[in-house]
C-alpha positions in Angstrom: -12.0 212.0 151.5 -8.6 212.7 150.1 -9.0 209.9 147.6 -12.3 211.4 146.3 -10.7 214.8 146.0 -7.9 213.4 143.8 -10.4 211.6 141.6 -12.5 214.8 141.1 -9.3 216.8 140.1 -8.3 214.0 137.7 -11.7 214.1 136.0 -11.5 217.9 135.7 -8.1 217.7 134.0 -9.5 215.1 131.5 -12.4 217.4 130.6 -10.1 220.4 130.1 -7.9 218.3 127.8 -10.9 217.2 125.7 -12.1 220.8 125.3 -8.6 221.9 124.2 -8.6 219.2 121.5 -12.0 220.3 120.2 -10.8 223.9 119.9 -7.7 222.7 118.0 -9.9 220.8 115.5 -11.9 224.0 114.9 -8.8 226.0 114.0 -9.3 228.8 111.4 -7.3 226.9 108.8 -8.3 223.3 108.0 -5.9 221.5 105.7 -7.2 219.2 103.0 -4.6 217.8 100.5 -2.6 220.8 99.1 -5.5 223.2 99.8 -6.1 225.2 103.0 -9.6 226.6 103.3 -10.6 229.3 105.8 -14.3 228.3 105.5 -14.5 224.6 105.3 -17.8 224.5 103.4 -18.7 221.5 101.3 -21.0 223.3 98.8 -19.8 222.9 95.2 -19.0 226.0 93.2 -21.8 225.2 90.8 -25.1 223.4 91.2 -25.2 220.0 89.6 -26.5 220.0 86.0 -25.7 222.5 83.3 -29.2 224.0 83.3 -29.1 225.1 86.9 -26.4 227.6 86.4 -24.2 229.2 89.1 -24.9 228.5 92.8 -26.8 231.0 94.8 -24.8 234.1 95.6 -24.1 234.7 99.3 -22.6 237.6 101.2 -19.5 235.6 102.0 -16.2 236.4 100.3 -14.5 233.4 98.7 -11.0 232.5 99.8 -8.8 229.5 99.1 -5.1 229.2 99.7 -3.0 226.7 97.7 0.5 225.6 98.5 2.9 224.1 96.0 4.1 220.6 96.9 7.6 220.6 98.5 8.3 217.3 96.6 10.1 218.0 93.3 8.2 216.7 90.3 5.0 216.3 92.3 2.2 217.5 90.0 -0.6 216.9 92.5 -1.2 220.6 92.8 -2.0 221.0 89.0 -4.4 218.1 88.8 -7.3 220.5 89.4 -7.0 221.6 85.8 -8.3 218.2 84.7 -11.3 218.6 86.9 -12.7 221.6 85.2 -16.4 221.2 84.4 -16.2 222.5 80.8 -19.9 222.7 80.3 -20.3 224.8 83.4 -17.4 227.0 82.2 -19.1 227.4 78.8 -22.3 228.3 80.6 -20.6 231.1 82.6 -18.8 232.5 79.5 -22.1 232.6 77.5 -24.0 234.2 80.3 -21.3 236.9 81.0 -21.0 237.6 77.2 -24.6 238.4 76.8 -24.1 241.2 79.3 -21.8 242.9 76.8 -23.6 245.7 75.0 -24.9 244.7 71.5 -24.3 241.0 72.1 -27.5 239.1 72.1 -26.8 235.4 71.4 -23.7 233.5 72.4 -22.6 229.9 71.7 -19.5 228.7 73.6 -17.4 225.5 73.3 -14.7 224.7 75.8 -12.2 222.1 74.8 -9.1 220.9 76.8 -7.1 223.9 75.6 -9.3 226.4 73.7 -12.5 228.4 74.0 -14.5 228.9 70.9 -17.2 231.7 71.1 -19.6 232.5 68.3 -22.0 235.3 68.9 -24.6 237.5 67.3 -24.1 241.3 67.5 -25.2 244.5 65.8 -22.2 246.4 67.0 -20.7 248.9 64.7 -17.2 248.4 66.2 -16.7 244.7 65.5 -13.1 244.6 66.8 -14.0 246.2 70.1 -16.9 243.8 70.7 -14.7 240.9 69.7 -12.1 242.1 72.3 -14.7 242.3 75.0 -16.1 238.8 74.3 -12.6 237.4 74.1 -11.4 239.0 77.4 -14.6 237.9 79.1 -13.8 234.3 78.2 -10.1 234.7 79.2 -11.2 235.9 82.6 -13.0 232.6 83.3 -10.6 229.9 82.1 -7.0 229.1 83.1 -4.4 231.3 81.5 -2.9 228.6 79.3 -6.2 228.5 77.3 -6.5 230.2 73.9 -9.7 232.0 73.0 -11.2 232.3 69.5 -14.3 234.4 68.7 -16.5 235.1 65.7 -19.5 237.3 65.0 -20.3 235.1 62.0 -23.6 233.6 63.2 -23.4 230.8 60.6 -20.6 229.3 62.8 -22.9 228.9 65.8 -24.2 225.6 64.4 -20.6 224.4 63.9 -19.7 225.2 67.5 -22.8 223.4 68.7 -22.0 220.3 66.5 -18.5 220.0 68.1 -20.1 219.8 71.5 -20.9 216.1 70.8 -17.2 215.4 70.6 -14.5 215.1 73.3 -10.7 215.1 73.3 -10.7 211.3 72.5 -13.1 211.4 69.6 -11.7 210.4 66.2 -10.6 213.4 64.1 -11.8 215.8 66.9 -8.6 217.9 66.8 -8.8 218.4 63.0 -12.4 219.5 63.3 -11.6 222.0 66.1 -8.6 223.4 64.2 -10.8 223.7 61.0 -13.4 225.7 62.9 -10.7 227.9 64.5 -9.4 228.7 61.0 -12.9 229.9 60.0 -13.4 231.9 63.2 -10.1 233.8 62.8 -11.5 235.3 59.6 -13.6 237.5 62.0 -12.1 240.2 64.2 -10.3 238.8 67.2 -9.8 242.0 69.2 -6.4 243.4 70.4 -3.3 241.5 71.3 -3.4 240.1 74.8 0.2 241.3 75.6 3.5 242.0 73.9 4.3 238.3 73.9 0.8 237.0 73.2 -1.2 237.4 70.0 -4.9 238.2 69.8 -5.9 234.8 71.0 -3.5 234.5 73.9 -1.0 232.3 72.0 2.8 232.9 72.2 5.3 232.1 69.4 6.1 228.8 71.1 2.3 227.9 71.2 1.9 228.7 67.5 5.0 226.5 66.7 3.6 223.6 68.7 0.2 224.0 67.0 1.9 223.8 63.6 3.8 220.6 64.6 0.7 218.8 65.7 
């Protein structure tokens, strides 16, 4: 009888230990690489396919916590920039820009370092509308991006034609720079800050662009 009692107690202890491990695995924070997510959901930020747009909106707040790698020189934490779906970003910028008053048609190109937005507007304050379109795009992309806008609808076709290129295409950089030159003939809105011009570029950025 005593032996049976000891076996029962031992089984109960094993069961309690197993439950404890399950609770630990369901901790509020679940670590994955250099990211800690409160809600470990697997849904992508956007549906697959450019035509499907943004995923269904839920009542949940979105929260992600990133930690810089403690290893000096480890750039693993910045590799997410390379994973940006540029077509989806262009889709979001175009959709948000059409919500701006007097902006009816928007063509957006997202490269590896710039956003080019050509739009149709009947606004009487061209600079104010340009500033709204530009800042809308700035709110979507990483801060190192530069944004160029134009209300010259003739440039819409040029923006669309560049969509067939990528950063490795022959002469792609020259074609993008040429279109930027044309777009800057249109109002670009106000300076982004004391150290950044209307397109979000600093003096160092402009120097690097000249030396390309």
